[in-house]
Structures are given as C-alpha cells and as structure tokens.
C-alpha positions in Angstrom: 39.6 -93.6 248.4 38.8 -97.1 247.3 41.2 -99.3 245.2 44.1 -96.9 245.7 46.6 -97.8 243.1 49.5 -95.9 244.6 51.1 -99.1 245.9 50.3 -102.7 246.3 49.8 -102.2 250.1 47.5 -99.2 249.5 45.4 -101.3 247.0 45.1 -104.2 249.6 44.2 -101.7 252.4 41.5 -100.0 250.3 40.2 -102.8 248.1 36.5 -102.6 247.5 34.4 -104.7 245.2 31.9 -103.1 242.9 28.3 -104.1 242.8 27.8 -106.0 239.5 24.4 -104.5 239.0 26.0 -101.0 239.0 28.8 -101.8 236.6 29.0 -100.2 233.2 31.3 -100.3 230.2 34.0 -100.5 229.6 35.0 -103.9 230.9 38.4 -105.3 230.6 40.1 -105.3 227.1 41.2 -108.7 225.9 44.8 -107.8 227.0 43.6 -106.7 230.4 41.5 -109.9 230.9 44.5 -112.0 229.9 46.6 -110.3 232.6 43.8 -110.6 235.1 43.4 -114.3 234.6 47.2 -114.8 234.6 47.4 -113.1 238.0 44.4 -115.1 239.2 46.3 -118.3 238.7 49.3 -117.1 240.8 47.9 -118.5 244.1 49.1 -121.0 246.7 48.6 -124.4 245.1 49.9 -127.3 247.2 51.0 -130.0 244.7 50.9 -127.7 241.7 47.5 -129.1 240.8 45.8 -126.0 239.5 42.5 -127.1 241.1 40.5 -124.4 239.5 39.4 -123.3 236.1 38.3 -120.0 234.5 35.4 -120.0 232.0 34.9 -116.6 230.3 31.4 -116.0 229.2 31.6 -113.7 226.1 29.2 -110.8 225.8 27.5 -112.5 222.8 26.7 -115.6 225.0 25.1 -113.7 227.9 21.6 -114.1 226.5 22.2 -117.9 226.3 23.3 -117.8 229.9 20.1 -116.0 230.8 18.1 -118.7 229.1 20.1 -121.4 230.9 19.6 -119.8 234.3 15.9 -119.4 233.7 15.5 -123.1 232.6 17.5 -124.3 235.6 15.5 -122.1 238.0 12.2 -123.4 236.5 13.4 -127.0 236.8 14.2 -126.5 240.5 11.3 -124.1 241.4 8.2 -124.7 239.4 5.9 -121.8 238.8 8.3 -119.0 239.6 7.1 -115.4 239.8 7.8 -112.7 237.2 10.1 -110.8 239.6 12.1 -113.9 240.3 12.6 -114.5 236.5 13.5 -110.9 235.9 16.2 -111.1 238.7 17.7 -114.2 237.1 17.8 -112.5 233.7 19.5 -109.4 235.1 22.0 -111.6 237.0 23.1 -113.1 233.7 23.3 -109.8 231.8 24.8 -107.4 234.4 28.3 -106.0 234.1 30.4 -105.9 230.9 32.4 -109.0 231.6 31.9 -112.3 233.4 34.3 -115.1 234.4 32.9 -118.2 236.0 35.5 -119.7 238.4 35.2 -123.4 239.0 36.7 -125.3 241.9 38.1 -128.4 240.0 39.9 -130.5 242.6 42.1 -133.4 241.7 40.2 -136.1 243.7 42.9 -138.7 243.0 45.6 -136.5 244.6 46.9 -137.0 248.1 46.5 -133.2 248.6 43.4 -132.7 250.8 40.3 -131.5 248.9 39.9 -128.6 251.4 43.4 -127.3 250.5 42.4 -127.4 246.8 39.1 -125.6 247.5 41.0 -122.9 249.4 43.3 -122.5 246.3 40.2 -121.9 244.2 39.0 -119.3 246.6 42.4 -117.6 246.5 42.1 -117.6 242.7 38.8 -115.8 243.0 40.4 -113.2 245.3 43.4 -112.7 243.1 41.1 -112.2 240.1 39.3 -109.4 242.0 42.5 -107.7 243.1 44.0 -108.0 239.6 40.8 -106.4 238.2 41.1 -103.5 240.6 44.8 -103.1 239.8 43.7 -102.6 236.1 41.6 -99.7 237.2 38.3 -101.5 237.0 36.0 -103.1 239.6 35.0 -106.6 240.1 32.3 -108.4 242.1 32.2 -112.0 243.3 28.7 -113.4 243.4 27.3 -116.9 244.1 23.6 -117.3 244.8 21.4 -120.2 243.9 23.0 -120.6 240.5 26.4 -121.5 242.0 24.8 -124.5 243.7 22.6 -125.6 240.9 23.8 -128.9 239.3 22.2 -128.0 236.0 24.1 -124.7 235.9 27.3 -126.3 237.1 27.0 -128.9 234.4 26.9 -126.2 231.7 30.3 -125.0 232.9 32.0 -128.0 234.4 31.7 -131.6 235.2 30.8 -133.8 238.2 33.2 -133.2 241.1 33.6 -129.6 240.2 31.7 -126.7 241.8 31.2 -123.1 240.9 33.3 -121.0 243.2 32.0 -117.7 241.9 30.5 -115.7 239.2 33.1 -112.9 238.8 31.6 -109.8 237.2 34.1 -107.1 235.9 33.6 -103.6 234.6 33.7 -99.9 235.5 32.0 -98.6 238.5 28.7 -96.9 237.4 28.5 -95.0 240.7 30.8 -94.2 243.6 31.7 -97.2 245.7 30.6 -97.1 249.3 32.0 -98.8 252.3 30.5 -101.9 253.8 30.6 -102.9 257.4 34.0 -104.4 258.4 34.7 -106.4 261.5 36.4 -104.7 264.4 40.0 -106.1 264.6 39.5 -107.3 268.2 36.6 -109.5 267.0 38.6 -111.4 264.4 42.2 -111.2 265.7 43.5 -113.0 268.7 46.8 -114.2 270.1 47.3 -117.9 270.8 48.0 -118.5 274.5 48.9 -122.2 274.2 
C-alpha cells in the first residue's frame, strides 16, 4: 500500500509520488492547499531566511503557462517538432493543481547558499508529503523549463531558480513502485 496514512512513520515508509500525467480531479481544495503550503514551509532553515517561495498557478492560467513554455522553448530551440510542442503543452496542463517552488536564496546573508538551496529542496519534499497526507498525490518535476531563464523570469527574478514544478491531484491509476536503492549501496558506517 502506498501513502499509508495510518501513522506518520507509515506514510514516510510508503510515500510514493504520482505521475502528473496520470493525475485527475479533484485536486486540493483551497483549504487543503493552504495546509499543504503551510506544511511545506516547516523545514530546516538556518538563519530563518525562508530562502524559497511558492507560486500557485491557478487553473485558469494554465493555458497562459502553456503559451509561455512554448515561446520559451521556441526561443531556445528554433524549429521544434510537433511532438515536442505537444509535450510542452501537456506539461503545462497536466494535473489539477500546480505550485512552482523557487529557490530564493538571500545572497547577502552569511548563511551558505548551499544550505539555503537545501532548504528549498526540503520545502519541495514537505510539499509532497503534505499532499500525500491530505489523501492526494503529488509529483515533483523539473525538465528543461526549470532551467530556462525565460521561464524562471516569469515566476521569479535574477538569483532565484526553479526548484520544481509540483503537480497535485488524485491518482488516475494505481501507483506502482519504482526501483529503490539497496540499503547497503547508500548506507555506510564511518570508520574514522
């Protein structure tokens, strides 16, 4: 069973993202989204800088996002194919809800930028877990759009980066397991 809500430990042990392309309505209610975003902000944050921001893309702005992504893609890759453009459009329109998470480090702070970026990643992870805790599924995607200056400029400013496109909704089909590393491959004991 994925995303077992019987206890916090069970949820963490069984957490599984949903594929945004398979998500269907309903997405989070406004109250659920408010709780999800509040939980997403409860992450380690050295210096209390809140080096991340959440930008909700309302459903009625998803067509505008599709247009933005297509224009940015065409500017970076002249003469794209029809399949490429359709994939970009589908990316923008998939899943009932979308939150863009920005890494927004305080460059003037003495806190290392790396720590601030890790905090933004933790905010993305908390957003996913909070979504699952609401009985929904979430998926964290990046792709070329996360690295496009033109797309980033539409959501943030210089010095910020897109940490993820967080798609939220209801699983449209059963979740399946993905390969996980063997514990021995990723866990070791320091020998000094």
